[in-house]
N, C-alpha and C positions, 0 to 999 in steps of 0.2 A: 674633363682634363685629359682623360686617357686618350680619347678620339683626337683631341687637339694635337697631342704630343707624338701620335702616330702620323698624322698628317703632316706635321712638321718635319719628321724624318724622312717622308717620301719627298718633300720639296728641296730639302736641304741636300739630299743625296743628288738629285738631278741637277741642281744648280751650282753645287761645290766644284764641281768638276767643269761648269758652266752649263748648264743645263744649265733608218737610211736604209739596204732597201727599206723604204718605210711603209712597213706591213700594218701599222695602226690605221691607216687610211682605208684598209679593206675591211674593217670591224663589222661585224653584222648590224644593220639598221633595224631590225625587227625582233620582237619577244616570242612570237608563237613558236610552241615546240614542232619538233618534226623537220620535215626536209625543206630546204630553201637552194632557189638557184638565181644566178644573176649573170646574164651575159651582155657584155657592152662591146659594141662593133665601132670603130671610127674609119672614114676613109677620106682623104683629102687629095684632091687632083687640080693640076693647074697645067695650062699648055700656052704656046706663044713663045715670048721671049724668055720666059723659064718653064721648062718641062719639069713637073714634079708629080710624085705618087707616093702617097703614104697611107698605110694601113696598120691599124691595131686591133687586137683582138684580146678580151679579158673575160676568163670563165671563173666564176665563185661558185663553189657548192658548200652548203652548210647543213649540218645536222645538230640539232639541240634538243636536251631535255632540261627539266628544272634544275639540274645541278651540274651537267657536264655538256659543254659544246665543242664540236669539231667542226673546222673548215678548211677547204683547199682553194688556191688561188693559182691559176695558169694564165700568164700573160706574154704576149709576144707583140713586138713593134718591128716595122720594117719601112724604110724610106729611100727612094730613088729620087735623084735630081740630076737634069741633064745627063742620064745615062749612067752615073755614076752612083753607087749604093752608098748612103750617108748615114743609114740608121739599121742597125741588126741586132737586137737584144730581146733576151726572153729570161722567164723564172717560173720556178713552181715553189710554192709555199705551202706548208702543213701545219695546222696550228690545234692544240686541245686546251680548253680552257675549262677550270673547275671552280663552281662557287663554292667560296669559304664561309661566306655571311651573305647572301643575297648578292645585290650588285655592290655591295660596300667594299669587299675584299675577295679578289679571285687570284688562284694559282695559274699558271700556264707555261707550257712546254711547246717547242717549235722547232722546224728544221726547215732548210731551204737550199735550192740549187739553182744557179743563174749563170748567165754568160752576157758579155756586151762586147760585140767586135770593136766598136769605135773606143772603148776603154782600153783596149788590147787584153780584157779580161776573157781567158778562154772557159775558165769554170770558178766558181765560189761556192763552197759547200759549208754550211754553219748548222749547229746544234746548240740549243741553248734553253733556259728556263727563267722564269721571273714571277713577281707578283705585281699586282694594280690594284688601285682602288678608285672609286667613284666619289670624289668629294663633295659633289650636290647630295648623294645619299647618304654620305657620312656626317653630314652637319644638318640635315633636315628630316623631316618625316618621311621614311621610306615607303610608306603606304600610299603615298601621293604619286600620281603620273605627271611628269614634270617634262617640258619640252627642252629641257637643257641637261646635258651630261659634261661632267668635266672629270678627266681620267688622270691619274698620275700614275707611272709605272717605272719599276726598277728591273734589272735583270743581268744576267750574265750569258755570255755564248762563245763557243770555240769556232773559228773559221780558218779554213784553208783556201787560199786563193793561187790560181795558175795562171800565169801571163804568157801572151804569145811574143814577148820581146826576145830580142836576140842579144847575150844569151837570155834563156828563160828565167824569169823571177817567179820565185815561190814564196809566198807568206804564208805563215801560219803562227796564229796567237789568240789569246783570249781578250776578248772587250767587253766593257760594261754597257748596256744598252738601257736608254733612259728616255722617256718620253712624256708630254704633256698632249692631252687629246680634247678637243672640244667639240662636241656633237650637238647641233640644236635645229629646232624646227622653226623656220621662218613663218610658214604658213601650212595649211593642210598639204598643201602640194609641194612646197620647196623646202629643203633640208641642206644645212650647211655644215661641213666638218673641217676642222683646222687642225693639224698636228705638226709638232715640232720633235725632232729626235736628236739626241747627242749621244754618239758611240766612242769613247775613246779606249785606245789600246792600254789594257792594265800595266803592262811594263814600261809604256811610254805614253803619258797623257798629251804629249806633242803631236802625237799621230792619232787624230780623231776624224770623225765624219760628223757633219750637221746638215740636217734636211728640213724643210718647212713645206708643208702642202696645204692647198686649199681646195676643197671639191664641193661644188654646188650642183644638186640634182634637183630638176623641176618635172614632177610627174604630170604627163600630158593625157594619158589614159589609164587604166587600172594596172595594166601590166607593162606599160611603156614610159619611158623617161628621157629628159635631155640630161646631158652632164657637161660641167666645165670644170677642168682641171688645170691648176696652177703649180708648177713645182719648182723649188729651188735647191739644189744639191751643193755642197761644199766638202771637199777633202782636202786635208791639211797636207797630206803627202801624195802626190801624183806619180803615177807609175808610168815608164816610158814616155810616149808623146802624148799623153793624155793632159789635158788642163785640170786646173783646181776647181773650177766652178762650171756647173751645168743649170741651165732654165729650160723648162718645158711647159708650154701651154696646149691643151687638148680639148678638143670637143667631142661628144660621141653620143651615141644613141643605145638605151639599156632596155633590155627585155628580161624581165624578172617574175619567178614564180616563187611561192604563191602569190 
C-alpha cells in the first residue's frame, strides 16, 4: 500500500499540471560500472533543385558506480539550405544521479547551457534537482532482469534566458520539470525509448513547454548502431519571431564504448 501511494503521488504531480530541452532521452542504456562513451554523427546532403547540407554531432560521456552516476552530453546541429543557414543550435548538459533504493528511487541534480539561433535564443542557463522512480521495479521483483523500464520523475529548476530580439528579452523564473520515460528492448539488437516532458512556470502555469521524443536504435556491430529520432516540441509562449511548435526527424550512426 505504501508503494502504491508513493507511485500515485508521482503520477498525480505530473498529470495535475497536465503531465523539454528533453534530456531524459539521453539517459544511459547500460548498467556496467565505470566509463562509457557514445558518439552519434549524422550527415544529410542533397543537390540539384534543392541544395542542402546538414550535420549533427552528439557526444555523451558516462561514469557510474553502484550508487552514483554522472554523465555529460554535448550536442550541436547545423544546416544550410540554398546557401542560407537554417539551423544552428547546441547545448551542454551535466547530470548527477544517486541511487536511494536501487533503481526504485533516485535523486538527481543537473545543469545546462544552450543556444538556438532560429529561436532567437542567445543563451539559456538552468540549474535544477529532482527525484525519479522506476515503476516496473517498484511493483515487481527487483532481482529480475526486465526488458522494460518505466520512469516517472518530478523536479524543480531555475532558468535564465537571453534572446537576440530588439529590444532584448531576458526571462528568469522557476519551472517544475516532470517526465514519463519508457525504455524497452524490442530484441537483442533493437531498443526503443519514448519520453514526454511537461515544464510549467511556477508563477504562471499557462507558460509551459511540452515535448515528446521517440528514439529507436538498432545495433549493427558490437560498437556500431543506427538511430532514428523523432521529436515534437510545443512552447505555449513564443518569443520574438519564433513559432510555438517544432518537429524534427533525424537519422544517425552511433559509435559507443564499452
